[in-house]
N, C-alpha and C positions, 0 to 999 in steps of 0.2 A: 031494727037495724043493728047489726052487731058492731062491736068496736072496730074490728078489722075492716069492715065494710065502710064505716064512716071515715076511717083513716085513708083508705084507698080513694074515696070520693074527694077528700080534702087535698090529697096530693095531686090528683088529676086536675082539680080546679086551679091550684097554685101553678101547675105546669102550663095550663092553658093561658093564664094571665101573663106569665113570664114570656111565653112565645109571642103573645099579642103585643106586649110592650116592646119587644126587641125587633119585631118585624117592620120592614118598610112597607108603606101602604099609600094608597091614594083614596080620596073620598070627595064628596060634594059638600059645599058649605055656602052660606049666605054672608055677604059682606054687611057688617053692621056699622062700620066707621072707616073713614079713609084719612090718611095723614100725608103731609108733604114730604116726609122723609122716605117714601117708598114702602111704607108698611100699612097694613090693614088690620082691623079687628074683624073676626069672623065668628060664626056660630055653626057648629057641626052637630051631627046626631049625638056626639059624645059630650057636647057642651061648648061654651065659648072659649076662644083662644085670642089673646091680645097681641098686637104688634107683630103680625106675621109678614115676612118679606114677600114681595111680589116680583115677578119677572119684568124686565124693561118692556117687553112686548105687550104687557097688559098696562097700557099707557093711561087709560082713562077709567079707572075704577070708580064705581058708584055704589052707594048704599043700596042694598036689596039685590045686587047682582048675585047670580048663582055661579059659583066658581069651582074649578077643579083644584084640589089641594093635595099636596104630597107631604108625607111625614116620614123621615128616615128613622133608623133604629136608635139614633142618639136623641131623638125627641125634637129635632129641628123641623119646622114647618115652612112650606113654600107655596104661595098661590101661583098656579100655572097660568090661569087666565079664565075669562068668563065664557059660559056656554051661550050658544046662539039661542 
């Protein structure tokens, strides 16, 4: 592989990572711990996330619940609620 080809590949990978980090997204996660202050610990396909806020409508969270999670471009996480 030529130097210019490696450079093009490296730039493309860096651009893909930057877009992924800046994009808002939603995903599924499992609850691993609950706290009385309205936060949860979750684990996603990307790894664990601690102390994520939840909506008031998700009133009775429990460990092992599968939940819908949203993440905005600033890196803030929000648990929307449990799946049926």
